[in-house]
N, C-alpha and C positions, 0 to 999 in steps of 0.2 A: 337855311344854315351855316355855321359854321361847321370849324373842324371844330374839335380837339384838340389840346397841347402834342399831342398824341401824334394826330394823321390820322388818327384814327381814318375807317369804316365801317366800322363800329355805329360809328352817330349819323351816317347819312342816312346806314338802313335802319337807325332806330327811328331819326326824324319821315324815312319813306311809311316804314310804318307808321306809324302816328298823324298824318297825314294825307293817307290813307284808307285808313281801317284796315290791315290787314296783317295780322297775327304775326311780331318777327322773327320766329320760326315758319314759315314762307317764305323770304324771302330768305336768295340766296345774292353772294355775288358771282355774274355765268362769265361773262365777259372784262376786261377792260380795253378802251381805244385809246392810247392816248396817241394825239396832237401836237406838232409845233404850229400854230403857222407862220408867217413870215413874209411883208410885201419880198422880201431880196429875188434877184431874176433865178427861176428856178424854183419856185420852194413853192408849196401852194400856204395859199393866201387864203381859201375857203376850202368850201365844206358846204355840198348842189343838197340843193328841195331832198332831203330822204324821210323813211321809217325803219324804228330800228325795229330788233326781232322782243323784244324784253316788252314786256309789263313797266315797268321802270326806268328811264335814265335815268343819268346828274353831268353834269355837268360842273367841276373841279375849276373854279379859275388861278395859274399859277405864278401871275403878273399881273402887278397894276395897268388897272386903263389909264398910270399917264404915262406907261412905258410904251402906247401905245399906239393911235391910230385909225378911230375901225374898228372891225372885230363886232367880235356878242352871235350869240342864237340866237335865231330866229322863228318862231313859232306862229306855225300857220304861219299868215301875208305879213303879222305886225307888226314890228320893232324892233331890233335887238335885245337883248340884257345880258348887256354888260353887270357882272357879282365880281365883287373887292377879292380881290387875292386872299387865300386860303376858301373862300365861300362857297355859295353850294347849288345852284338854279338843279331842280325835281320837274320831272313832267311826266303823261305816260307814251313810254316810248313807240308806243304804233299813229301820235299826235305828228303830222308833216312837222319838218323844223331846216333848220341846216344854223352854221357857222358862218356869217356877212366878213366881206373883207378887211384883214387887213393893212 
């Protein structure tokens, strides 16, 4: 899903509602985890495999994939998924996932 012109989180919640057949009124934004990955020494390059405590999770790409090498979201043991800047990857939060190193 892509964000609308206002960058509204409502767009993402509506998409989750449609994709997972959950009434929109049951979806609330509980927490936001914002991270900036960097290949520079001393910076966070990746995020190890983990599960979120939320029913649904999403990742919004803030940069073009042309601006870095590597990266992406790994669901279970699958290869990384990289979405275009401004787009969103949604998934079940209890599913194991990781951020691949940049």
